C-alpha positions in Angstrom: -4.5 12.6 27.9 -8.3 12.3 27.6 -9.8 9.2 29.4 -13.1 9.3 27.5 -13.3 7.1 24.4 -14.1 8.8 21.1 -15.2 7.5 17.7 -13.3 8.0 14.5 -14.3 7.3 10.9 -11.5 5.7 8.8 -12.0 5.8 5.1 -9.7 3.1 3.8 -9.6 2.7 0.0 -7.9 -0.3 -1.6 -7.4 -1.1 -5.3 -10.4 -3.4 -5.4 -12.7 -2.2 -2.6 -13.3 0.6 -0.2 -14.6 0.7 3.3 -15.6 3.1 6.0 -14.7 1.8 9.4 -15.5 3.3 12.8 -12.9 3.0 15.5 -13.6 3.6 19.2 -10.5 4.6 21.0 -9.6 5.2 24.6 -6.5 4.6 26.8 -7.4 0.9 27.1 -9.9 0.7 24.2 -9.4 0.0 20.6 -12.5 -1.3 18.8 -13.1 -1.3 15.1 -16.4 -1.9 13.3 -17.3 -1.8 9.6 -19.9 0.8 8.7 -19.9 0.3 4.9 -18.0 -1.6 2.3 -18.2 -0.9 -1.5 -16.6 -2.1 -4.7 -13.8 -0.2 -6.3 -14.1 -1.2 -9.9 -11.9 0.4 -12.5 -13.4 1.1 -15.9 -11.7 0.6 -19.3 -12.8 3.4 -21.7 -11.4 4.1 -25.2 -8.6 6.2 -23.8 -7.4 3.6 -21.3 -8.0 2.3 -17.8 -9.6 4.8 -15.4 -10.7 4.9 -11.7 -14.4 5.6 -11.2 -13.6 8.2 -8.6 -17.2 9.6 -8.4 -18.5 6.1 -7.4 -15.7 6.0 -4.8 -16.7 9.4 -3.4 -20.4 8.2 -3.3 -19.2 5.2 -1.3 -17.4 7.5 1.1 -20.6 9.6 1.6 -22.7 6.5 2.1 -20.2 5.2 4.6 -20.1 8.4 6.6 -23.9 8.3 6.7 -23.8 4.7 8.0 -21.1 5.5 10.5 -23.2 8.0 12.4 -21.8 10.9 14.5 -18.0 10.7 14.8 -15.4 12.9 16.3 -13.2 13.0 13.2 -12.7 11.6 9.7 -9.4 10.4 8.1 -8.8 9.0 4.6 -6.1 6.6 3.3 -5.8 4.9 -0.1 -3.4 3.3 -2.6 -0.5 5.4 -3.8 0.8 7.3 -6.9 -2.5 8.1 -8.7 -4.0 11.5 -8.8 -6.8 13.8 -10.1 -6.2 17.1 -12.0 -8.3 20.2 -11.2 -8.9 23.3 -13.3 -8.7 26.9 -12.1 -12.3 26.6 -10.7 -11.4 23.4 -8.7 -13.4 21.1 -11.1 -12.0 17.7 -11.8 -10.5 17.3 -15.3 -11.6 13.7 -16.1 -11.4 10.5 -14.2 -8.0 9.7 -12.7 -5.8 7.3 -14.7 -5.3 3.8 -13.2 -1.7 2.9 -12.3 -2.1 -0.3 -14.4 -2.8 1.8 -17.5 -0.4 1.2 -20.3 0.5 4.9 -20.8 3.8 4.7 -18.9 5.2 1.9 -21.1 8.7 3.0 -22.3 8.5 6.3 -20.4 11.1 5.5 -17.8 13.8 5.3 -20.4 12.9 8.8 -21.7 13.1 10.1 -18.1 16.5 8.5 -17.5 17.8 10.2 -20.6 17.4 13.5 -18.6 18.1 12.1 -15.1 19.9 8.8 -15.0 18.3 6.1 -12.9 21.1 6.1 -10.4 20.8 9.9 -9.9 17.1 9.6 -9.5 17.4 7.0 -6.8 20.1 8.9 -4.9 17.9 12.0 -4.9 14.5 10.4 -4.1 15.2 6.9 -2.8 12.3 5.5 -4.6 12.4 2.1 -6.3 11.7 1.8 -10.0 8.1 1.1 -10.7 6.6 2.0 -14.1 3.6 3.6 -12.5 5.3 6.1 -10.1 3.7 9.5 -10.3 6.8 11.0 -11.9 6.5 8.6 -14.9 2.8 9.3 -15.1 3.4 13.0 -15.3 6.1 12.5 -17.9 3.6 10.4 -19.9 1.0 13.2 -19.6 3.4 16.0 -20.5 1.9 17.0 -23.9 -1.8 16.4 -23.1 -4.4 19.1 -23.1 -5.6 17.9 -19.7 -2.3 18.5 -18.0 -2.0 21.9 -19.7 -5.4 22.9 -18.4 -4.6 21.7 -14.8 -4.0 24.2 -12.0 -3.9 21.7 -9.1 -2.9 18.0 -8.7 -4.3 16.1 -5.8 -3.4 12.5 -4.9 -6.4 10.3 -4.5 -6.9 10.7 -0.7 -6.2 14.4 -0.9 -8.8 14.7 -3.7 -11.5 13.1 -1.6 -10.5 15.2 1.4 -10.8 18.3 -0.8 -14.3 17.3 -1.8 -15.2 16.8 1.8 -13.7 20.0 3.2 -13.0 22.4 0.3 -9.4 22.6 1.5 -6.4 21.3 -0.5 -3.2 19.7 0.8 -0.7 17.0 -0.1 -0.1 14.5 2.6 3.6 13.6 3.0 3.6 9.8 3.3 1.7 9.5 0.0 3.7 12.3 -1.6 6.8 10.3 -1.0 5.5 7.7 -3.5 5.5 10.3 -6.3 9.3 10.0 -6.7 9.4 13.8 -6.3 10.3 13.9 -2.5 13.8 13.9 -1.0 13.5 11.4 1.9 16.4 13.1 3.7 14.8 16.6 3.8 11.2 15.3 3.7 10.5 18.1 1.2 10.2 18.3 -2.6 13.1 17.2 -4.7 13.3 20.6 -6.5 16.3 19.8 -8.7 14.7 16.6 -10.0 11.5 18.4 -10.8 13.3 21.2 -12.6 15.4 18.9 -14.7 12.3 16.9 -15.8 10.2 20.0 -16.3 7.6 19.0 -13.7 5.7 22.0 -12.1 5.7 21.4 -8.4 3.3 24.4 -8.2 0.6 22.0 -9.2 0.8 20.3 -5.8 -1.0 21.7 -2.7 1.1 22.5 0.4 2.5 19.5 2.2 0.7 18.1 5.3 1.9 15.8 8.0 -0.1 12.9 9.6 -2.0 14.5 12.5 -2.4 17.9 10.9 -5.9 19.3 10.6 -7.4 19.1 7.1 -10.5 21.2 7.5 -14.1 20.4 8.5 -16.9 18.7 6.6 -18.7 21.2 4.3 -22.3 22.0 5.0 -23.4 20.1 1.9 -21.6 17.0 3.2 -23.2 17.3 6.6 -26.6 17.5 4.9 -26.0 14.5 2.7 -24.5 12.3 5.5 -26.8 13.4 8.3 -23.9 14.4 10.5 -24.0 17.5 12.6 -21.8 20.1 14.1 -18.3 20.9 13.2 -16.8 17.5 12.2 -13.0 17.8 11.6 -11.1 15.9 9.0 -7.7 14.9 10.2 -4.7 14.1 8.0 -3.5 10.5 8.6 -0.8 8.5 6.9 -2.8 8.7 3.7 -0.8 6.1 1.9 -2.5 2.9 3.1 0.8 1.2 3.7 1.9 4.1 6.0 -1.2 3.6 8.0 -0.8 -0.2 8.0 2.8 0.1 9.3 1.7 2.4 12.0 -0.6 -0.4 13.2 2.2 -3.1 13.4 1.9 -4.3 17.0 5.6 -4.7 17.5 7.1 -4.7 21.0 10.5 -3.2 20.0 12.4 -2.0 16.9 13.8 -5.5 15.8 11.0 -6.4 13.5 10.3 -6.7 9.8 6.8 -6.1 8.4 4.8 -7.5 5.5 1.7 -5.5 4.6 -0.4 -8.0 2.6 -3.2 -7.5 0.2 -3.3 -6.9 -3.5 0.4 -6.1 -3.0 2.9 -7.4 -0.5 5.1 -4.6 0.9 7.9 -6.2 2.8 10.6 -4.4 4.7 11.8 -2.4 7.8 11.0 0.8 9.6 14.1 2.9 9.8 15.3 6.2 11.1 17.0 7.2 7.8 16.8 6.2 4.1 19.2 3.8 2.5 20.3 5.4 -0.8 23.2 3.2 -1.8 23.6 1.9 -5.4 23.3 -1.7 -4.0 19.9 -0.7 -2.5 18.8 0.6 -5.9 20.0 -2.5 -7.7 17.9 -4.6 -5.2 14.9 -2.4 -6.0 14.2 -1.3 -2.5 12.2 1.9 -1.9 12.4 4.6 0.8 8.9 5.8 1.5 8.1 8.1 4.4 6.3 7.0 7.5 5.1 8.5 10.8 7.3 10.6 13.1 10.3 11.0 10.8 10.5 7.3 10.0 11.3 5.7 6.6 9.5 2.6 5.3 12.3 0.7 3.6 10.6 -1.9 1.6 10.3 -3.9 -1.6 7.1 -4.1 -3.6 6.0 -7.7 -4.3 3.0 -8.5 -6.6 1.1 -9.9 -3.6 -2.3 -11.6 -3.5 -3.1 -9.9 -6.8 -1.7 -13.1 -8.4 -4.3 -15.2 -6.6 -7.1 -12.7 -7.0 -6.7 -12.7 -10.8 -6.6 -16.5 -10.9 -9.7 -16.8 -8.8 -11.4 -14.3 -11.1 -10.3 -16.4 -14.1 -11.7 -19.6 -12.5 -15.1 -18.1 -12.0 -14.7 -17.3 -8.2 -14.6 -20.8 -6.7 -14.8 -21.3 -2.9 -11.6 -19.8 -1.5 -11.5 -22.1 1.6 -11.7 -25.2 -0.6 -9.0 -23.8 -2.9 -6.6 -23.2 0.0 -7.2 -26.7 1.4 -6.4 -28.1 -2.0 -3.2 -25.9 -2.1 -2.2 -27.2 1.4 -2.4 -30.8 0.1 -0.3 -30.0 -3.0 3.5 -30.7 -3.0 5.4 -27.7 -1.6 8.0 -25.8 -3.6 7.5 -28.0 -6.7 7.4 -24.8 -8.9 7.9 -21.1 -8.0 7.8 -17.9 -10.0 9.2 -14.4 -9.3 6.4 -12.7 -7.5 8.1 -9.3 -8.1 8.2 -9.7 -11.9 6.4 -6.8 -13.7 5.2 -9.4 -16.2 2.4 -10.2 -13.8 1.4 -6.5 -13.4 -1.4 -6.4 -16.0 -4.7 -8.1 -15.5 -5.9 -11.1 -17.5 -4.9 -14.8 -18.2 -3.1 -15.1 -14.8 -3.2 -18.9 -14.6 -1.8 -19.3 -18.1 0.9 -16.7 -17.4 2.0 -18.5 -14.2 2.1 -21.8 -16.1 4.1 -20.2 -18.9 6.6 -18.7 -16.4 7.1 -22.2 -14.8 7.6 -23.8 -18.2 10.1 -21.1 -19.3 12.2 -21.7 -16.2 12.2 -25.5 -16.7 10.1 -26.3 -13.7 7.0 -28.6 -13.6 3.9 -26.8 -14.9 1.1 -26.6 -12.3 -2.1 -27.8 -13.8 -5.0 -27.8 -11.3 -6.3 -24.7 -9.4 -4.9 -26.2 -6.2 -1.4 -26.6 -7.7 -1.4 -23.1 -9.2 -2.5 -21.7 -5.8 0.3 -23.6 -4.0 2.7 -22.2 -6.6 1.5 -18.7 -5.9 1.7 -19.0 -2.1 5.1 -20.7 -2.2 6.3 -17.9 -4.5 5.0 -15.2 -2.3 6.6 -16.7 0.8 9.9 -17.0 -1.2 9.6 -13.3 -2.2 9.0 -12.4 1.5 12.1 -14.4 2.5 14.3 -12.6 0.0 12.9 -9.1 0.8 13.3 -9.6 4.6 16.9 -11.0 4.2 17.9 -8.3 1.7 16.5 -5.5 3.8 18.4 -6.6 6.9 21.6 -6.8 4.9 21.3 -3.5 3.0 20.2 -1.5 6.1 22.4 -3.2 8.6 19.3 -3.8 10.8 18.7 -7.3 12.2 15.2 -8.5 13.2 13.8 -11.2 15.5 10.3 -11.5 14.1 8.2 -10.8 11.1 4.8 -9.0 11.5 2.2 -9.7 8.8 -0.6 -7.2 8.7 -3.5 -6.7 6.3 -5.7 -9.1 4.4 -3.1 -11.9 4.1 -3.3 -12.5 7.9 -6.5 -14.4 7.1 -4.5 -16.8 4.9 -3.0 -19.2 7.5 -1.1 -21.2 4.8 0.6 -18.1 3.5 1.5 -17.0 7.1 3.0 -20.4 7.9 4.9 -20.6 4.6 6.3 -17.2 5.3 7.5 -18.3 8.7 9.1 -21.4 7.2 10.7 -19.4 4.4 12.1 -16.7 6.6 13.2 -19.0 9.4 11.6 -16.5 11.8 8.4 -16.4 13.9 5.6 -14.6 12.2 3.0 -12.6 14.2 -0.1 -12.2 12.1 -2.6 -9.4 12.7 -4.3 -7.1 12.7 -6.2 -7.8 9.4 -7.6 -4.2 9.1 -4.2 -2.6 9.8 -4.6 0.4 7.5 -7.9 1.3 9.1 -6.5 0.9 12.6 -3.5 3.0 11.8 -5.8 5.6 10.3 -7.9 5.6 13.4 -5.0 5.8 15.8 -3.4 8.8 14.1 -6.7 10.6 14.4 -6.9 9.6 18.1 -3.4 10.7 18.8 -4.1 14.1 17.2 -7.0 14.5 19.5 -5.1 13.4 22.7 -6.5 9.9 23.1 -3.2 8.0 22.8 0.5 8.9 23.1 3.4 8.3 20.8 4.0 5.5 18.2 5.1 3.1 20.9 1.9 3.7 22.9 -0.1 3.1 19.8 1.6 -0.2 19.2 1.2 -1.3 22.8 -2.5 -0.5 22.6 -2.7 -2.7 19.5 -0.9 -5.6 21.1 -3.2 -5.4 24.1 -6.5 -5.2 22.2 -6.1 -6.9 18.8 -6.3 -10.7 18.1 -2.8 -11.9 17.0 -1.7 -15.3 15.8 1.9 -16.5 16.1 3.4 -19.0 13.6 6.7 -20.7 14.4 9.1 -21.7 11.5 9.0 -25.4 10.6 10.3 -27.8 7.9 13.6 -27.9 6.2 15.2 -24.5 5.5 17.5 -26.0 2.8 14.4 -26.5 0.6 13.8 -22.8 0.5 17.4 -22.0 -0.2 17.2 -24.5 -3.1 14.0 -23.0 -4.5 15.6 -19.6 -4.4 18.7 -20.8 -6.1 16.6 -22.6 -8.7 14.7 -19.5 -9.6 17.3 -16.7 -9.2 20.7 -18.4 -9.5 20.2 -21.1 -12.2 23.4 -22.8 -13.1 
């Protein structure tokens, strides 16, 4: 193992912003610095909601220029969305945003050919209206799809533009609902029955595989020199984030927090039972043959949309007001697809409380407390359900990602789960990205070594459960088991 620290650029793209981080890694070193951060702003055009992928790529190039000379580059992003290329490798329009309305009603048409239970047994993926499979079904009769000769998921598309080499990274491919989590290969029978051409996808790549080197034009534009490799990482940002959970053993649950909350367990094999499907758990692939068994929860999107509707007030003051508001007065189902679309979020939360016969929060502080209580309750349910369905008990909950900066949410999650919460690192996806690159280049050892290095070097905060656990049970019953 090399003893000399090296530097790695982690391109980490979220649903609302992108960043290029530079990680310096050695046997006892793990440092992360932000080189460049940029907005990821979707655009609504006459045909629907689209990603401005050229602006994203420009942000990546600007970030690599700001990063300076590095030993490797890796890219991770959100899941499910893709770009289509023609026979010459040119992009056929801006990628469709997963919140676009084109998949409304599509799932029922898919299930007419492959029933939902069969689809889950074959792919292990929870139902979400925006899964790539449903997006492809929605695009079936479009001229754009007919003209396409290659489909690249978002991080693979950007990697292709950097290197000229095409591949499909496995952890992100597992979110398409076209991968068999047992074989870790394409679900050929499902694709055949739904008339989906798997030939559109580039060959599968594993985290740690080489993905090419920066093209001469990219070197010129960024000011980098020499042969700069691009390394395949866990290109689904959640896969990278889970790789950066600083757990000391296997008895942990994780919650990756940000626009979404992804709450669950790291397992050795998928859970494909009908009970698991009914509970809407997903089996996505992680590093080293692992499975990310988790439930998608709407996450801090609820608060982000409210803050936007309120004209972007001071977040610190808003959270202080929420801390002073009565707890568990009203809660909503933070996994409800009714909250998926943007717009009118404060009103929609109030309407949900009214419809369930609960007090209606009126002030921004009360609505914020309702959101945070609801997220903590959703975390509680997901962690408990995952343990029961997988037969895998845990002793602690690790919160990683942007939500680690929200002390109230972390404490409420500890209280709701009745388990200690270890919060950190905040930039988990970027750190996981960097560590997979470093491992591929001999700077760190296996997944356990990666996590030990994280625990030694990253600031972590521990929250012990407090308060009355019966209040959380009562809130859950009030919302999900009304009499």
